[in-house]
C-alpha positions as CSV (number, residue, x, y, z in Angstrom):
1,M,95.2,176.3,185.1
2,K,95.5,178.7,188.0
3,D,92.4,180.5,186.7
4,L,90.2,177.5,187.2
5,L,87.4,178.4,189.6
6,I,84.9,175.8,190.5
7,N,81.4,177.3,190.4
8,P,78.9,174.4,190.8
9,T,75.7,176.4,190.3
10,L,76.8,179.3,188.1
11,D,78.5,177.2,185.4
12,L,75.6,174.8,185.2
13,K,73.1,177.7,185.0
14,N,75.0,179.5,182.3
15,E,76.3,176.7,180.1
16,G,74.6,173.5,181.0
17,K,70.9,174.3,180.8
18,S,69.6,170.8,180.4
19,F,71.8,169.5,183.4
20,Y,70.8,172.6,185.4
21,W,67.2,171.8,185.0
22,A,67.7,168.2,186.0
23,S,69.9,169.2,189.0
24,F,66.8,170.5,190.8
25,F,65.8,166.8,191.3
26,L,69.1,165.8,192.9
27,P,69.8,165.9,196.6
28,K,71.8,169.0,197.6
29,K,75.1,167.1,198.2
30,S,74.9,165.3,194.9
31,K,73.9,168.5,193.1
32,T,76.9,170.4,194.4
33,K,79.3,167.6,193.6
34,A,77.8,167.1,190.1
35,G,78.0,170.9,189.5
36,S,81.7,170.9,190.6
37,L,82.5,168.1,188.1
38,Y,80.6,169.9,185.4
39,S,82.5,173.1,186.2
40,I,85.9,171.4,185.9
41,C,85.0,169.6,182.7
42,R,83.6,172.8,181.2
43,Y,86.8,174.7,182.0
44,F,88.9,172.4,179.9
45,D,86.3,172.0,177.2
46,N,86.0,175.8,176.8
47,I,89.8,176.1,176.6
48,A,90.1,173.3,174.0
49,D,87.4,175.0,171.8
50,A,88.2,178.6,172.5
51,D,89.8,179.4,169.1
52,E,91.8,177.8,166.3
53,D,95.1,177.7,168.3
54,D,96.3,174.2,169.2
55,K,95.9,173.7,172.9
56,T,97.6,170.3,173.0
57,L,100.6,171.4,175.0
58,F,98.4,173.2,177.6
59,L,96.2,170.1,178.0
60,E,99.2,167.7,178.2
61,N,100.8,169.9,180.9
62,S,97.5,170.2,182.7
63,I,97.1,166.4,183.1
64,K,100.7,166.1,184.2
65,D,100.1,168.8,186.9
66,I,96.9,167.0,188.0
67,K,98.7,163.7,188.3
68,N,101.8,165.0,190.1
69,D,100.6,167.8,192.3
70,K,98.4,166.6,195.2
71,K,97.5,170.3,196.0
72,N,96.1,170.7,192.5
73,I,92.4,171.7,192.7
74,V,91.4,168.9,190.2
75,N,93.6,166.3,192.0
76,I,92.0,167.2,195.3
77,F,88.5,166.9,193.8
78,L,89.1,163.6,192.1
79,T,90.8,162.1,195.1
80,K,88.1,163.3,197.5
81,N,85.5,161.6,195.3
82,D,87.4,158.3,194.8
83,I,87.9,159.0,191.0
84,N,90.9,157.5,189.4
85,I,92.9,160.2,187.6
86,R,93.4,157.9,184.6
87,I,89.6,158.3,183.9
88,F,90.1,162.1,183.8
89,A,93.2,161.6,181.6
90,D,91.0,159.8,179.1
91,L,88.8,162.9,178.9
92,I,91.8,165.1,178.3
93,D,93.0,162.8,175.6
94,G,89.7,163.2,173.8
95,L,90.0,167.0,174.0
96,I,93.6,166.7,172.6
97,S,92.2,164.7,169.7
98,D,89.9,167.7,168.9
99,Q,92.9,170.0,168.4
100,K,93.3,168.7,164.8
101,K,90.8,168.4,161.9
102,I,88.4,165.7,162.8
103,K,87.0,163.1,160.4
104,I,85.6,160.1,162.2
105,K,86.0,157.0,160.0
106,D,83.4,154.6,161.4
107,K,81.0,153.8,164.2
108,N,83.7,152.2,166.4
109,E,86.0,155.2,166.2
110,L,83.0,157.4,167.1
111,I,82.1,155.3,170.1
112,Y,85.6,155.5,171.4
113,Y,85.8,159.2,171.0
114,S,82.4,159.6,172.7
115,Y,83.7,157.5,175.6
116,Q,86.7,159.8,175.9
117,V,84.8,163.1,176.1
118,A,81.5,162.0,177.7
119,G,81.6,158.3,178.8
120,T,84.3,159.3,181.2
121,V,82.1,162.0,182.6
122,G,79.3,159.4,183.2
123,L,81.8,157.2,184.9
124,M,83.0,160.0,187.2
125,M,79.5,161.1,187.9
126,S,78.5,157.6,189.1
127,R,81.3,157.8,191.7
128,I,80.2,161.3,192.8
129,I,76.5,160.3,193.4
130,G,77.5,157.3,195.5
131,V,77.2,154.4,193.1
132,N,79.3,151.6,194.6
133,D,78.4,148.6,192.5
134,R,81.2,148.1,189.8
135,N,78.6,146.5,187.5
136,A,77.2,150.0,187.1
137,A,80.3,151.3,185.3
138,S,79.3,150.1,181.8
139,C,75.8,151.7,182.2
140,A,77.3,155.0,183.4
141,I,79.7,155.1,180.5
142,D,76.9,154.3,178.0
143,L,74.7,157.0,179.3
144,G,77.5,159.5,178.8
145,I,78.1,158.1,175.3
146,A,74.4,158.5,174.5
147,M,74.4,162.1,175.5
148,Q,77.5,162.8,173.4
149,L,75.9,161.2,170.4
150,T,73.0,163.6,170.9
151,N,75.5,166.5,171.1
152,I,76.9,165.4,167.8
153,V,73.6,165.2,165.9
154,R,72.7,168.6,167.4
155,D,76.0,170.3,166.4
156,V,76.8,168.9,162.9
157,Y,76.8,172.3,161.3
158,E,78.7,174.1,164.1
159,D,81.3,171.3,164.2
160,A,81.7,171.5,160.5
161,Q,82.6,175.3,160.9
162,M,85.6,174.1,163.0
163,S,86.6,171.5,160.4
164,R,85.2,168.6,162.5
165,I,83.0,165.8,161.2
166,Y,81.9,163.4,163.9
167,L,79.3,161.6,161.8
168,P,81.1,158.5,160.5
169,S,82.4,159.1,157.0
170,D,81.2,155.7,155.9
171,W,77.7,156.9,156.7
172,L,78.1,160.0,154.4
173,P,78.5,158.9,150.8
174,G,79.1,161.9,148.5
175,V,79.3,164.4,151.3
176,N,82.3,166.5,152.3
177,I,83.1,169.2,154.9
178,S,82.3,172.1,152.5
179,M,78.8,170.7,152.1
180,L,78.3,170.3,155.8
181,N,79.6,173.8,156.7
182,G,77.5,175.6,154.0
183,Q,80.4,176.6,151.7
184,I,78.9,174.4,148.9
185,E,75.2,174.2,148.3
186,I,73.8,170.7,148.6
187,D,71.2,169.0,146.4
188,S,68.3,166.9,147.7
189,E,70.2,163.7,147.5
190,Q,73.1,165.0,149.5
191,E,70.7,166.5,152.1
192,N,69.0,163.1,152.4
193,N,72.4,161.4,152.9
194,I,73.2,163.9,155.7
195,Y,69.9,163.4,157.4
196,D,70.0,159.6,157.1
197,A,73.4,159.7,158.9
198,I,71.9,161.9,161.6
199,Y,68.9,159.7,161.9
200,K,71.1,156.6,162.1
201,L,73.1,158.2,164.9
202,I,69.9,159.1,166.8
203,N,68.8,155.5,166.6
204,L,72.2,154.4,167.9
205,S,72.0,156.9,170.8
206,E,68.6,155.3,171.7
207,K,70.3,152.0,172.3
208,F,73.0,153.7,174.5
209,Y,70.3,155.5,176.5
210,S,68.6,152.2,177.1
211,N,71.8,150.8,178.4
212,G,72.3,153.8,180.6
213,F,68.9,153.5,182.1
214,S,69.5,149.8,182.8
215,G,71.9,151.1,185.4
216,L,69.3,153.2,187.3
217,K,68.9,150.3,189.8
218,Y,72.5,150.9,191.0
219,I,71.9,154.6,191.7
220,P,70.9,155.6,195.2
221,F,67.2,156.1,195.3
222,K,67.1,159.8,196.1
223,T,69.4,160.5,193.2
224,R,67.8,158.2,190.7
225,L,65.0,160.6,189.4
226,G,67.5,163.4,188.7
227,I,69.6,161.2,186.5
228,L,66.6,159.8,184.7
229,I,65.3,163.3,184.0
230,A,68.8,164.5,182.8
231,G,69.0,161.5,180.4
232,N,65.4,162.0,179.0
233,I,65.9,165.8,178.6
234,Y,69.0,165.1,176.4
235,R,67.2,162.3,174.6
236,G,64.4,164.7,173.8
237,I,66.8,166.8,171.7
238,G,67.4,163.9,169.4
239,T,63.6,163.1,169.2
240,K,63.0,166.8,168.2
241,I,65.7,166.6,165.5
242,K,64.0,163.4,164.1
243,K,60.9,165.5,163.4
244,S,62.8,167.7,161.0
245,R,61.6,165.5,158.2
246,K,64.7,164.9,156.1
247,K,66.0,168.5,156.6
248,Y,69.6,169.2,157.4
249,L,69.2,171.8,160.2
250,K,71.9,174.4,160.3
251,K,71.1,175.7,163.7
252,R,71.1,174.2,167.2
253,V,67.9,172.5,168.4
254,Y,66.9,173.4,171.9
255,L,64.0,172.2,174.1
256,N,61.8,175.0,175.3
257,A,60.5,175.2,178.9
258,Q,57.2,173.5,177.9
259,E,59.0,170.6,176.3
260,K,61.2,170.2,179.4
261,I,58.2,170.2,181.7
262,L,56.5,167.6,179.6
263,I,59.6,165.3,179.6
264,T,60.0,165.8,183.3
265,L,56.4,164.8,184.0
266,K,56.9,161.7,181.8
267,S,60.1,160.9,183.6
268,V,58.3,161.1,187.0
269,F,55.7,158.7,185.7
270,I,58.5,156.3,184.4
271,F,60.2,156.6,187.7
272,I,57.1,155.4,189.5
273,L,56.9,152.4,187.2
274,L,60.7,151.6,187.3
275,P,60.2,148.5,189.4
276,F,58.1,147.1,186.6
277,I,60.3,148.2,183.7
278,N,62.9,145.8,182.6
279,Y,65.8,147.8,181.0
280,K,68.3,145.3,179.7
281,Y,71.9,146.0,179.0
282,S,73.0,145.1,175.5
283,K,76.7,144.9,174.5
284,L,77.1,147.7,172.0
285,R,80.9,148.3,172.2
286,E,84.2,146.9,173.3
287,S,85.4,147.4,176.9
288,M,87.1,150.8,177.4
289,P,90.7,151.1,178.8
290,N,89.9,152.4,182.3
291,E,86.3,151.1,182.5
292,N,86.8,148.9,185.5
293,I,89.4,150.7,187.7
């Protein structure tokens, strides 16, 4: 972990293009802190996914070092921003679970995994941007979960190349890993089953995005627009995938600059109308282990 360098702007620009776009609408201080958190999370995520070698021992030792060494760069960052290390440990546990072949059984398992690798980031981000109301925790987690669900629908084929299936298996009748990674040619019925599972997951993500946006009222006013844009940019990826019309896309879907500009303009319009929009929080999941610390 000695090679961890926190590059708030560079890492966002190179590897988090949607977040980098949205970061221009954050106050300078929040932008720097958010970029630093992204840099830290990206470091561990890149190591976890670097190759087929099992990184469990490295990840376990890393979280021990972070907990026990007050001079550790991650410990310093978390402490400075009033983030409980147990939340970051949940993230590392999610990355550890990725070190073996993944086959998610059902929706509840998927939501818990999404909390580990992304809901935790939403929770940490809320602390960084100055959210003080503890009622906001569930909303922050759900926005992170929503974005992870979008990641999953975008990366089904890529994940299958690494022997990972995050779409719940009970949503994929008659479909196996060899069909998802292209080793076996699929027929129209199997393709429809895959698309239906993706479509179902996009619809689930919409509910989590709505929950996430219900927490905008807790976010400091100057930071609110940037978070709204970030959520809507990611949400737009799922909307674009929906338009594939029953096709199982074996490539990543990206938003081009024109699409991002359009979503940004729509977000500004929604931002103006926020006082008149009643986003309601709906219970979609059980409480997470470190949700309220």
